N, C-alpha and C positions, 0 to 999 in steps of 0.2 A: 291016538291021533297026534300028528306032528304039529309043531308050532307053525303059525303062518309066517311066510317069507314076504318081505316087502322090497320094493324098488322106489327110490327117491328120484324125482325128476327136477331138474333145475333149468329154468329158462331165463337167462339174464339179459336184460335190456340196457339201454343207455342210462336210465335212472330208476330202474325197477328190477325186481327179481320175482318171477312167478315160480311156484313150487307145487308139487303134488306127491302124495304117497300112494303107491299102488300095491295091493296084495296080489301076489302071483297065484294063479289058479285058472279054473275054467268057469268063467272068463276072468280077465284082469279086472279088479275092482278098485276104484278110486276111493280111498279111505279118508284122505285129508287133502285139502288144497288151499292155496292162499297166495298172497302177494305182498312184497315189501315195495312201497311206492315212495317217490320223491326222495331218493337217496341223495345225500349231500345237502339237503335243505333242512331248515329247523323243524318242520312239521312232518318228518318221516313217520310212516305208520306201517304196521303189519296187520293185514286183514286175513282171517282164516276161517275155514269151515271144517270142523272135525266130525266126521261121520262116526268114528269109533266112540267118542264120548257124547255125541249129539250136542256139540257146542259150536258156537260161532261168535266172532267178535273182532274188534279192532283195538290194537294196542299201540300206544306211542312207542317209538323206536329210536335209538340213537345209532346213526349210520352216516358218518361224515364222508365215506368213500366206499368203493366196492369191497375192499379188503375188510374193513370194519363191519360192513353189512353182512358179509359172508360169515364172519366169526360170530356176530350176534345172532344170525339165523341158526348156526349150528348150536349155539347155547340154548336157543329156544327149542330146537328140535330135541335136544337131549332131555328136556323136561317133558316131552310128549310121549304118550303111550305108543308103542310101535316102532320107535326109532331104533331100539336095541336090536330089532329083527331085520333091519335094513341090510341087504346083502350086496347092493350095488347102487351107484349113483349115475344117472344119465344126464348129460349136459347138452343143451343146444349150443352149437358153435356156428356162428353165422357164416364165416368164410373158411372153406376147406380146400380151396384151389383144386388140385388134381384128385383129391380123395373122393371116391365114388361110393363108399360104404362106411357105416359107423365103425369105430375101432376103439380099442382100449387107449385110455389117456396115459401113455407112457411118458417118461422123461424125454425120450426122443421126439415124440409128438409135440410136447410142450416147447421144446427147443425150436422145432419147425414153426409152430404158431408164433413164437416170438419173432422169427425172421420175417414172417409175412404180415406183421402188424401194419406196415405202411399201406397194405391193400385195404385194411379196414380198421383205422385207428379209433373209430367210434365204438366198436363192439369188442374186438379181440382182446384188448388189455383187460377189460372187465371179466370176460369169460375165462381168461387165463388165471386171474386172481381167484375166481371162484373154485376152479379145479385145484389150485395150489393150497387154498385154505382147507378144503376137505382132505387133501393129501396130508397136510401137516397135522390136522386133528385126528384123522382116521387113516393112517398110512397103509393099512392092510385092506381097506375097503376098495374094491374095484370101481373104477370110474370109466365111463364110456362117452366118447365124443361123438355127437350126432350132427352131421354137417348140413347146413341149410342149402349149400350149393350142390350137394350130391345129386339131387333129383334132376338137375339140368345137364348132367354130364353127357346125356345122349343127344344134345343139340348138334345139328350138323355144323361143320366148320364155317359155312357161309353165315350162320347165325352168330357164331362166336367172334368172328373177325371184326376188328374195329378199323375204319378206314384212315389209319395214321401210318407213319413209316413202319415197315415190316420188322425192323429191329426190336420194336417194343413188344411185338407178339412173342418173340423169342424170350423176352423177360417175363412173360406171363400176363401181359396187359391185354385182356380180352373180355368179352361178355361172359360172366359166370352165372348171374341170376341168383335170386334168393327166395325166401318163403318156401323153400323146398320141403321142409317137414310138413308144413300145412298142405302143400300140393300133394305130397305122397299120401297123406291121410285122406284128403278129398277124393283121390282116385280109388282108394280102397273102399271108401263109403259109397262112391258112385257105383262100383261093381256090386256091393252088397245090396244097394237099394234098387238098382235098375238092371243088373246083370252084366255079364261079360261083353255082350255085344255093344252096349252103351259105353262101357269103359274103354273098349277098343275102337270106338268111333272117333269122330272129329270133335274135340272138346276144347272149349275155352274156359279156363278157371280164372275167376276174378276175386283175388284176395284184397278186399278193400277195408282198411283200417287206418290206424295211425301211420303205418307203412302201407303202401298200396302198390299192387302189381298185377299184371295179367300173365298167363302162361297159355301157350298153344300146345295141345297134346293130341297126338294121333297114335293109334295102336298102343296106348298106354305110356308113350315116351314123349318127353318134352322136345318140342321142335323149336320153340323160341319163347322168350320172356322179356318183359319190359325193363326190368332192372339190369344193370350192366356190370361193369368192373366193380362198382360199389352200389349199395342200396339207395344212393341218392338219385340214380338215373330212372328214367321212365315216366310214369304218371306223376302228376301233382299229388302231394300227400298232405298230412296234417301240418307239418312244419318244414318239409323238404320240397324243393322246387321241382324235382323231376327234370326232364330234359329241357335245356335252355341253349341259347345261341352261345357257342364257345367264345365268340368275340366279346362277350360281356366281361370276361375276365380282364382283358387288356383295357377295355373302355373304363371300367371302374378303377383299375390301377392308375390310369392317367387322370381321370376326372376327380377321383376322391382319394388317390394314393392308398387305395385298399390293398392290404397285404394278402398273401395266400391264406393265412390263418383266418383273417377276417372274412374273406370270401367263403371259405369252408364253413365257417359258423353261420354265415348268412343263408347259404343254400340248404344247410341241414337243420337249422334251428329257428330261423326267422322268416322262412318263406312259406310256400304252399297255402293252405287255408288261412293260417295265421297272417302271413304276409299280405295277402289280398284283402282279407276282411279287416285287418288291423285290430281285431277284438278277440278272436278265439281260434284255436286249432281244432275245436270239437264240432263235428258236423251237427250234433244235436242243438248246440247253441245257435249255429248259423241258420238252421231251418226255422227256429223260433223267431229269429230277428229279421229274416230276409224281406218280410213284407214292408218293414219301415226303415231298413238299412240297406242302401244300394250296394255297399261294400260286401255285406254278408251274402246278398243275392248273387253278386258277381263271383264270389268265391265258390258258391255251390254250383253255379252255372258252368264255370270253368272246369271244375272237377268232373261233372257229368259229361261235358263235351269231350274232354280228353279221353275219358274212359270209353265213350261211344266210338271215337276215332280208333282207339286201340282194338276194340272188338272187330270193327270193320277190317282193319289191317290184318288181324290174325285169321279172320275168316278167309281172306285171300290167300294167306300163307298155307292154310289147311286145305284149300280147294273146296271150301264149303263148311257147313257147320251142322252138327247134330245135337249137341248139348252145350248149354251155357250154365255155369255154376257160379253163384254169388256166395262169398264167405267173408269172414272178418267182421269186425265190429260194425262197420258201415254196411257192408254187403248183407249181413244177417239181420240188421235191425232198422234199416232206413228205407221203408217202402217208397217214399217220394223220390229218393235218389235212384233206386232201381227203375222206377217208372220213367224217369227222365232219360236215363241211360238208354233204355230200350225203345224209347219213342223214335219213330221214323226208321226203325230197323226191320220193317216188314219185308223189305226187298231181300233180306237174308233169311226170311222165314221165321222171324221172332215176333210173337204176338202175345202180350201179357193178358192175363185175366186180372182185372183191377181188384176184385174182391179177394181172390186168393193172395194177390200181392200184399194187400192191406193187412191180411191176417198172418203174414209171414209163413204161408203154407210151404210144405216141402217142394211141391211143384206149383209154380206161379204162372206158368204159361197157359194160354187158352187151349181147349181141346183141338181147335183148328190150327194151332201153331205147328209148323213143320219142325221147328227147333224146340226141344224140351228145355225149359228154363227152370232151374232148381235153386233152392236155398239150402245149403248144408252147413251146419255149425262145425267149424274146424276145431281140432283138438291137437295142438302140437305136443302137449305133455303126454297124451296117450301114445302118440307116435314115437316119442322118445322112449317110453316104457317098453313098447314093442321092440324097438331097436336094441335095447339092453338085453331083453330076453333072447333075441336072435344072436347077438354077439357072445353071450355067456352061456347059451344053451339051456336057459331056463324053460320049463314046460309051461307055456301060457298061450291061451287062445287069443286070436286077434279080435275077438268080440269084446264088447264092453257093455256094462249096464249102468 
């Protein structure tokens, strides 16, 4: 018998790193997964679940910045069973601009990513540091960059264009869209669960979590998405504002002498659910408090209202709707939010079954609903692992257990 071969997936966020170890075979099997949270803060921790050793736990962790977090994570991995058999690392790269497929993380690609950092200063520097850290420690280990923007490359030009002077379009200023790894996974799962006809129909995908967006998909291809040039656009999110009046920039510059850096921080880290509620960016907290705290109630109401409007707009763009899919931390686990979003959408053919919705069933629409409403748990890490297998030619099923 041959020794097992593993793929390591890295999903770096602004203050966290999710990771998973997959054994290649029929099917791909997740052997270990975990997360480093609150990077740069005193109470950084590493949480893990090790299927190989049947262990799980939370360790305190020293990680003052992404580079130290990456090196500490590699140190931890080298003490784990299975890391010696890792044959490749797959990374989620949020912004890939024109790239439409995952690709090897060569020095040429890293140089390109450095050049486009101004398009995504929140994520790209951290993702580059992670790739560089693994390259320095394991220079012969292949690394694959999996781009969150790639799923949306099929959007028609009318959906990509921004209504600003044309010269900026030539510089790459356009709608790119994000959450692409999640959306690609959801479409594969939709086909597995409901068949090719459903996956090729008129679909709206709602990835609702700390970051939130919608995507309109027809014939398996992205037609439009709410996030734009950056992940700050579109729906209201946990701490991001989503779409706002662009005149607010000059208003705050005049009235509060707010700088561009301060404005960027406000719309990315101080707005959304946190900004409206003034208490929490976590939907679970707000649902618990909304009965006695009008600020929490308004934050939940605005989130649901904006998402409802987005679904209506995308049903128009698609020329109708066959399937609505909820995913992400909120979309998968918050029945009251799904219920409020879908309320009064009967004219589109959306009718929820309240019991199924409360139970987080796979299908939460009523039998009489013209639109099938589903809850699908997304898995960006598995999508990264599949992409690595595709790029490097590893023999792996697209199924998972």
